[in-house]
LUMLUM-830310 format. One record per residue: x negated, y negated, z of N, C-alpha, C in turn; residue in one letter. Coordinates in nm, 4 decimals. Example, Ala and Ser with C-alpha at 12.3 -4.5 7.8 and 13.67 -1.06 7.14 Angstrom:
2
      n.x      n.y      n.z     ca.x     ca.y     ca.z      c.x      c.y      c.z aa
  -1.3190   0.5690   0.7800  -1.2300   0.4500   0.7800  -1.3200   0.3300   0.7800  a
  -1.2850   0.2250   0.7080  -1.3670   0.1060   0.7140  -1.2900  -0.0030   0.7870  s
***
This chain:
82
      n.x      n.y      n.z     ca.x     ca.y     ca.z      c.x      c.y      c.z aa
   0.2468   2.1677   0.2747   0.2255   2.0384   0.2834   0.0944   1.9787   0.2567  m
   0.0161   1.8976   0.2248  -0.0868   1.8720   0.2321  -0.0834   1.7582   0.3092  r
  -0.1990   1.6817   0.4043  -0.1196   1.5729   0.4957  -0.2095   1.4367   0.4100  d
  -0.1591   1.3518   0.3519  -0.1798   1.2510   0.2843  -0.2005   1.1164   0.3465  t
  -0.1895   1.1116   0.4643  -0.1586   0.9715   0.5636  -0.3038   0.8898   0.5628  k
  -0.4164   0.9739   0.5756  -0.5468   0.9231   0.5482  -0.5267   0.8216   0.4473  g
  -0.5230   0.9274   0.3346  -0.5710   0.8551   0.1945  -0.4637   0.7638   0.1528  f
  -0.3394   0.7566   0.2303  -0.2329   0.6487   0.1601  -0.3277   0.5365   0.2270  k
  -0.3431   0.5400   0.3301  -0.4092   0.4200   0.4513  -0.4833   0.3758   0.3758  c
  -0.6214   0.4591   0.3168  -0.7444   0.3760   0.2496  -0.6721   0.3259   0.1252  w
  -0.5706   0.3782   0.0411  -0.5672   0.3141  -0.0451  -0.4844   0.1721  -0.0690  m
  -0.4047   0.1900   0.0514  -0.3633   0.0722   0.0854  -0.4635  -0.0512   0.1145  a
  -0.5694  -0.0582   0.2335  -0.6267  -0.0722   0.2409  -0.7425  -0.1284   0.1319  l
  -0.8015  -0.0590   0.0269  -0.8437  -0.1000  -0.0798  -0.7848  -0.1658  -0.1488  l
  -0.6496  -0.1661  -0.1823  -0.5948  -0.2668  -0.2986  -0.5771  -0.3941  -0.2189  i
  -0.5296  -0.4151  -0.1125  -0.5458  -0.5328  -0.0499  -0.6849  -0.6087  -0.0399  t
  -0.7597  -0.5488   0.0069  -0.8884  -0.5879  -0.0446  -0.9058  -0.6480  -0.1750  i
  -0.9122  -0.5572  -0.2706  -0.9187  -0.5949  -0.4113  -0.8485  -0.7249  -0.4566  g
  -0.7325  -0.7044  -0.4306  -0.6565  -0.8259  -0.4066  -0.7149  -0.9803  -0.3605  f
  -0.7279  -0.9780  -0.1790  -0.7658  -1.0722  -0.1818  -0.9342  -1.1092  -0.2472  l
  -1.0192  -1.0218  -0.2476  -1.1637  -1.0230  -0.3626  -1.1039  -1.1474  -0.4570  a
  -1.0330  -1.0803  -0.5550  -0.9311  -1.1213  -0.7115  -0.9121  -1.2813  -0.6615  c
  -0.8611  -1.3164  -0.5556  -0.7732  -1.4402  -0.5293  -0.9146  -1.5305  -0.4753  v
  -1.0150  -1.4902  -0.4126  -1.1324  -1.5269  -0.3459  -1.2003  -1.5850  -0.4738  y
  -1.2261  -1.4741  -0.5875  -1.3065  -1.5196  -0.7128  -1.2295  -1.6498  -0.8382  i
  -1.1221  -1.6024  -0.8163  -1.0437  -1.7432  -0.8799  -1.0692  -1.8612  -0.8304  l
  -1.0365  -1.8904  -0.6328  -1.0715  -1.9744  -0.6390  -1.2459  -2.0413  -0.6331  i
  -1.3308  -1.9577  -0.5651  -1.4543  -1.9967  -0.5729  -1.5545  -2.0079  -0.6468  y
  -1.5063  -1.9598  -0.7510  -1.6089  -1.9367  -0.8405  -1.6088  -1.9663  -0.9577  t
  -1.7259  -1.9737  -1.0695  -1.6791  -2.0390  -1.1795  -1.6501  -1.9479  -1.2989  e
  -1.6045  -1.9236  -1.3195  -1.5196  -1.7462  -1.4290  -1.5613  -1.8136  -1.6029  i
  -1.6224  -1.7361  -1.6277  -1.6173  -1.7536  -1.7835  -1.4933  -1.7334  -1.9034  q
  -1.4470  -1.8140  -1.9622  -1.3306  -1.7969  -2.0572  -1.2815  -1.7180  -2.0854  a
  -1.3763  -1.6256  -2.1605  -1.3701  -1.4527  -2.1812  -1.3052  -1.3857  -2.0804  g
  -1.3358  -1.4089  -1.9320  -1.3338  -1.3074  -1.8290  -1.2148  -1.3749  -1.7649  s
  -1.1653  -1.4688  -1.7690  -1.0777  -1.5521  -1.7133  -0.9730  -1.4561  -1.6720  r
  -0.9132  -1.4425  -1.8116  -0.7642  -1.3760  -1.8765  -0.7778  -1.2086  -1.7869  e
  -0.8844  -1.1532  -1.8068  -0.8804  -1.0043  -1.7170  -0.8828  -1.0234  -1.5325  a
  -0.9788  -1.1249  -1.5348  -0.9342  -1.1408  -1.3716  -0.7883  -1.1971  -1.3306  v
  -0.7128  -1.2815  -1.4025  -0.5702  -1.2864  -1.3477  -0.4969  -1.1980  -1.4027  l
  -0.4871  -1.1038  -1.4744  -0.4110  -0.9889  -1.5518  -0.4814  -0.8615  -1.3803  i
  -0.5653  -0.8825  -1.3328  -0.6000  -0.7875  -1.2434  -0.5550  -0.8322  -1.1509  l
  -0.5386  -0.9604  -1.1005  -0.4862  -1.0343  -0.9626  -0.3400  -0.9878  -0.9929  t
  -0.2728  -0.9988  -1.0925  -0.1479  -0.9469  -1.1108  -0.0831  -0.8193  -1.0901  g
  -0.1946  -0.7553  -1.1451  -0.1357  -0.5914  -1.1613  -0.1576  -0.5486  -0.9479  a
  -0.2816  -0.6235  -0.9154  -0.2579  -0.5915  -0.7999  -0.2288  -0.6881  -0.6539  l
  -0.1713  -0.7620  -0.6970  -0.0483  -0.8145  -0.6299   0.1043  -0.7641  -0.6108  a
   0.1142  -0.7055  -0.7210   0.2682  -0.6351  -0.7245   0.1720  -0.5133  -0.6673  g
   0.0963  -0.4061  -0.6679   0.0393  -0.3729  -0.5759   0.0300  -0.3665  -0.4299  m
   0.0360  -0.4808  -0.3886   0.0111  -0.5218  -0.2460   0.1994  -0.5525  -0.2173  v
   0.2311  -0.6056  -0.2891   0.3874  -0.6118  -0.2374   0.4565  -0.5093  -0.2142  k
   0.4201  -0.3578  -0.2617   0.4527  -0.2436  -0.2508   0.4119  -0.1797  -0.1149  d
   0.2553  -0.2212  -0.0857   0.1952  -0.1862   0.0242   0.2674  -0.1761   0.1387  v
   0.3147  -0.3482   0.1200   0.3686  -0.4335   0.2184   0.5496  -0.3795   0.2775  f
   0.5666  -0.3318   0.1370   0.7220  -0.2758   0.1041   0.7233  -0.1547   0.2010  g
   0.6174  -0.0597   0.1777   0.6241   0.0748   0.2334   0.5824   0.0449   0.4085  f
   0.4582  -0.0233   0.3837   0.4463  -0.0006   0.5919   0.5454  -0.1378   0.6689  y
   0.5632  -0.2020   0.6114   0.6447  -0.2941   0.6512   0.8574  -0.3141   0.6619  f
   0.8747  -0.1878   0.5644   1.0078  -0.2290   0.5408   1.0815  -0.0256   0.5577  g
   1.1835  -0.0074   0.5054   1.2513   0.0571   0.5810   1.1862   0.2172   0.5582  s
   1.0691   0.2102   0.4536   1.0529   0.3503   0.3677   0.9430   0.4000   0.4913  s
   0.8725   0.3663   0.5862   0.7776   0.4115   0.6585   0.8738   0.5085   0.7231  e
   0.9718   0.4522   0.8155   1.0804   0.4727   0.9027   1.1265   0.6256   0.8478  s
   1.1564   0.6150   0.7332   1.2322   0.7654   0.6236   1.1604   0.7674   0.6379  s
   0.9848   0.7932   0.5825   0.9406   0.8927   0.5744   0.8956   0.9393   0.6745  h
   0.8822   0.9492   0.8078   0.8701   0.9671   0.9229   1.0067   1.0843   1.0044  r
   1.0889   0.9782   0.9279   1.2363   1.0933   0.9928   1.2449   1.2153   0.8963  k
   1.1793   1.1787   0.7285   1.1652   1.3356   0.7077   1.0739   1.4317   0.7427  t
   0.9219   1.4093   0.7868   0.8528   1.5256   0.8582   0.9273   1.5391   0.9751  e
   0.9773   1.4465   1.0376   1.0202   1.5557   1.1922   1.1363   1.6403   1.1441  i
   1.2524   1.6114   1.0117   1.3551   1.7310   0.9958   1.2219   1.8438   0.9592  l
   1.1882   1.7939   0.8355   1.1031   1.9331   0.7815   1.0147   1.9898   0.9008  q
   0.9784   1.9726   0.9833   0.9256   2.0446   1.0811   1.0200   2.0983   1.1308  g
   1.1587   2.0462   1.1550   1.2697   2.1251   1.2674   1.2699   2.0523   1.3867  g
   1.1759   1.9964   1.3986   1.1762   1.9242   1.6094   1.2146   1.8013   1.5595  d
   1.3454   1.7736   1.5967   1.3909   1.6662   1.5570   1.4102   1.5659   1.6882  n
   1.3216   1.6061   1.7603   1.3398   1.5396   1.8901   1.4584   1.5727   2.0172  g
   1.5374   1.6030   1.9669   1.6862   1.6567   2.0390   1.6854   1.7664   2.1045  m
   1.7280   1.8084   2.2035   1.7249   1.8934   2.2980   1.8650   1.9921   2.2427  a
   1.8683   2.1489   2.1962   1.9463   2.1867   2.1853   2.0348   2.2282   2.2966  t
   2.1537   2.1771   2.2633   2.2764   2.2356   2.3868   2.3261   2.3884   2.3406  q
   2.3600   2.4922   2.4632   2.4029   2.5967   2.4657   2.5710   2.5670   2.5069  q
***
């Protein structure tokens, strides 16, 4: 199985930065009337993605993912008893 942990981290960072950039644009810049709706839709989509990122990294999904990796590796961190 290919290791995608680095890719996931970069995607999470990119999504978070994109969301913060959209919020900054909405607050501090003047947007044309036709473009404002597109920026609002993009901000809403990125807000949902940020929610998923935080849910994964700070929820139970990350620890569950680590447990699955340990079990797939065959080493569960416990010594075998004979």
